Structures are given as structure tokens and as C-alpha cells.
C-alpha positions as CSV (number, residue, x, y, z in Angstrom):
1,M,-27.1,19.4,-5.7
2,Q,-26.8,20.8,-2.2
3,P,-26.6,17.3,-0.5
4,L,-23.7,16.4,-2.8
5,R,-21.8,19.6,-2.0
6,R,-22.3,19.0,1.8
7,L,-21.0,15.5,1.4
8,A,-17.9,16.7,-0.6
9,E,-17.2,19.2,2.1
10,A,-17.4,16.5,4.8
11,F,-14.9,14.3,3.1
12,R,-12.5,17.1,2.2
13,G,-10.4,16.7,5.4
14,L,-10.1,12.9,5.1
15,T,-7.0,11.2,3.8
16,I,-7.2,7.9,2.0
17,E,-4.5,5.4,2.7
18,C,-3.7,2.7,0.2
19,N,-2.5,-0.8,0.9
20,R,1.1,-1.1,-0.2
21,K,1.0,-4.9,-0.1
22,K,-1.2,-5.1,-3.1
23,G,0.7,-6.2,-6.2
24,K,3.8,-7.3,-4.4
25,G,4.9,-10.2,-6.4
26,N,3.8,-13.8,-6.3
27,T,1.3,-14.9,-3.6
28,L,2.3,-18.6,-4.0
29,E,5.7,-18.4,-2.3
30,G,7.6,-21.2,-0.7
31,T,9.2,-24.4,-1.6
32,R,7.9,-28.0,-2.2
33,R,9.9,-29.1,0.8
34,K,8.2,-26.6,3.1
35,R,4.8,-27.5,1.7
36,A,5.4,-31.2,2.3
37,R,6.7,-30.6,5.8
38,V,3.7,-28.5,6.8
39,S,0.9,-30.4,5.1
40,G,2.3,-33.6,3.8
41,F,1.2,-37.2,4.5
42,R,3.9,-37.9,7.2
43,T,2.9,-34.7,9.1
44,R,-0.8,-35.5,8.9
45,I,-0.4,-39.0,10.1
46,S,1.8,-38.0,13.1
47,T,-0.8,-35.8,14.8
48,P,-4.3,-36.6,16.1
49,A,-5.8,-33.7,14.2
50,G,-4.0,-34.8,11.1
51,L,-5.5,-38.3,11.5
52,K,-8.9,-36.7,11.6
53,V,-8.2,-34.8,8.4
54,L,-7.1,-38.1,6.7
55,A,-10.2,-39.9,8.0
56,A,-12.5,-37.2,6.8
57,R,-10.9,-37.2,3.3
58,R,-11.1,-41.0,3.1
59,K,-14.8,-40.9,4.2
60,K,-15.5,-38.3,1.5
61,G,-13.9,-40.5,-1.1
62,R,-11.0,-38.2,-2.1
63,K,-8.8,-39.8,-4.8
64,V,-5.8,-37.9,-3.4
65,L,-5.6,-37.9,0.4
66,V,-2.8,-35.3,0.7
67,P,-2.3,-33.1,-2.3
68,A,0.9,-31.6,-0.9
69,S,2.7,-34.9,-1.1
70,R,2.3,-35.0,-4.9
71,P,4.8,-33.4,-7.2
72,V,3.5,-30.2,-8.8
73,K,3.7,-31.5,-12.3
74,W,1.3,-34.3,-11.4
75,N,-1.4,-31.8,-10.4
76,K,-1.7,-30.6,-14.0
77,M,-2.1,-34.1,-15.3
78,K,-5.4,-35.8,-15.4
79,I,-5.1,-39.1,-13.5
């Protein structure tokens, strides 16, 4: 019992801070327009890095090259 008491005394002066960001609403914020502008097909194809991403997804055999370009309701449908 003595080691637990010493441990409790050591932690007595410490304060515990909590993260206030936790539980602050929806994590999936933004609009479809922003998503398409940042990670849509036209953006991917206009940069060298984006072309590499498209090439890698084609090589892997992805059915959808750029998911951000599809409407949200399509993502729920099985195509």
C-alpha cells in the first residue's frame, strides 16, 4: 500500500488539462465545391504531382479515379 500512497502524493500537485476541441461539432465540414477544387479531377490533372496520383490509381485498377469529383449521393450507391 505504501507505493500507491507515494504515487498519489507525487501526482497531487499536477493539474490535468483537457482538450476543449473534443466534441466540437461535425468533423466533416466544408462544401462540395471546396472538395472538388482541392482534390477534384481538374486539379489533379493540372499538376505534376496530381498526374502521378492519377497514374498510380489507374495502375492499381481503381474504378473511380477521383472520388471527390462524384456527387455525394453516388458514393452511397453500389455501382
